[in-house]
N, C-alpha and C positions, 0 to 999 in steps of 0.2 A: 483899556490901557494894556500894553504888552510888555513894558519895561519897568522893572522895580528894583530897588536897592535900599541899603541903609547907609547913611552918611554919618561919620563921626569926626569931631574936632579933636586932634591930637597934636600937642606941641605947636599949636598955632596953625596947623595945616589941616586940610579937609581930606579925609580918607573915605573911600567908597567900598563897602563890603556887601557880600551876599547879593550880588547883581544877578538878576534872572531875566531871561528873554522868554516870555511866555508865548507859546505858539497859538493860543487863542487870544481873544480881545476882551476878555472878561475882567471885572474888577477883582483884585486879589487883596483883601484887607489884611490877610495874614500870609506869611511865607509857606504856602502849602503846595501840593501837587507832586508830580513825578518827574525826576531829572532824567532826561533822555540823552544828554550829551553835555560836554563842557568845552569851551573854547578858551585858549590861553593867550592873552595879549601882553603887551608891555606894562602899561599902567592905565588907569581910567582917564578918559579924555575930557570932552567938553560937556557931557551930559550932567545935568544938575537936578536938584530937588528943592522944594520950598521949605523943607524942615531938616534939622540935623538931630541924629539920635533916634530916629524913628524909621521903621520900614515904610516905604511909600513909592508912588509912581515917579518915574524919571521924566524930566524935560530934556529931549535930545540935544537941543541947542547946537545943532550942527554935527553931532556925533553920527557918523555913517556906518561904523562897525556893527552896532547893535541891529539896526534894521537890515543890513546886508546879511548877517548871519541868520536872522529870522526868515528872510526871503528864501535863502538857500535850503533851509530845512523844510519849509512848507512845500517848496518845489520838489524836494526829494521824496517827501511822503506821497505827493501826487504821482510822481514817476513810479514809485514802488507800489502804487495802488493800495496803500495802507492808510487806515484811519488814524489821525493824530490822537494819542491818548488824552483823556480828559485832564485838563490843567497841566499838560506837558510843558516843560521848560528846558531851556539850554542855560546852564550855569556859565558865568563869566569869571574866570580866574585871571589873575595878573601876576607878573613878576614882582611888582610892588604896587601898593594901593593908594598912593598919594595922587589926588586929582590935579591934573594939569595937562592941557592939550599940547604943551611945548615940552618935549622930552628932555631937552637940556635943562630947562628950568625945573622940571620935576626931579631930575637927578641931583641938582644942587640942593633942593629942599630935602631930599632923602638924606644927604650927607649931614645935614644939620638937625635931623630929627632923632631924638634920643629913644623914643618909645615906638619904634617901627614894629608894626604888627602885620601878620598875614591874615587872610580871611579864615575864620574857624571852619568853614566848609571844606577847606583843603584836607582836613583830617578825616573826612568821610571816604567811603569806598569809591573807587574810580567809577564814573558813569560808563554806559555802554560804548560811547563814542568820545574820543579825546582828540581835539583838533588844535594844533599849534599855529598861531599867526603872529609870532613875535619878531619877525623880520630877520635880519642877518646877524652875524657875529658882532658883538659889542663888548668891549672890555668892562664896561660899567654894569652890564646885565648878565653876562654869560654864567657867572657863579649862581645867580638866582634861578637860571633855567634848570639847574640840576635837581631842584625840587620836583620838577615835572618830567624830566627825561627818564627818571627811574620809575615812574608810575606805570603800572600795567593795566591796560584797559582791553576789553574784547576787540575793539577796533580803534586804532590810532592812525592819525594821518596828518600830513601837511602838504602844502603845494610847494614843491622845490623850485625856487627861482632859477637855479642853475640849469636844471634839466627841463624845466617847463612841463613837469609832470606831477601827478599826485603820487606821493610816497605813502605806502601802506604801513607806516611805522611811525613811532614818535620821533620828532626832530631831536637832533643832538645840539650841543652848544656851537658846533662848527657849521651846522646847516643854515641855509637861508630859507626860513619858513615864511613864505610870502604873506603879508598882511592882506586883509580883504580889499583894501583900496587898489583898484585896477586889476583885481584878480578875475580871471575868466570864470564865468559862472558854470558853464556846461560840465567841465570835468569834475568839479566839486559836487554838483548836484547828482551826477551819475554815480559817483563813489559813495556819497551819503545814502543814496537810494539802495545801493547794494548792501550797505551795512544794516539798513533797516530791514531788509528781507531776512526771514528766518532761515538759518542754515545749520547743518550739522558739522560743517567743516570748520577747522580752525582758520582764523584770518591769515591771509598770506602776508609775507613780509617783504615782498619784492616791490619794485617801483613800476607802476603801470601808466602808460601814456594814453592821453585822450586828446581830442581836438581842443585847441586853445581858444577857439572862437566862443564868445559868450552869446 
């Protein structure tokens, strides 16, 4: 299994916390390992578990973001000719953590939820790579993005939908940070591979264009 999380029932809604995309396919009975990156999306989608209140494997149930992210990182390690660290994982953060594949429905649930919580892992140090995939500006979500726009990571990125290029910086609330759905694979893989390579230089903050063909 490669996808794990902990689900909790709060105010009659299901929240998903501590979501991890492991780059190996081993069983992880406890949330251990080394965090090599984090990806920030809107809210948890269709992936489910058989238990609530316990760490455990996910059933994807049509969720395509998690396997897409995993595939991009595995390809990037291959391009960089680097060995994937033992028990390496990509953390999944969200603007909010109510589970619902329908964003409008999820936002309505959020408005009626008294005890809204963020994932406790957000309080940890930023991982080496931080990748925003939260889509375009949205009045309902833009304030929530500020938790992440201020985070400093060695390498931040998003695929700018307006320029069709990888931006080597964290997205702002006004940027269109392309979701993984329909995202060209090649430029993301190339950029992630460059981030994985050891370097003495500080990461650049410019926007770099790549081929948009996947």
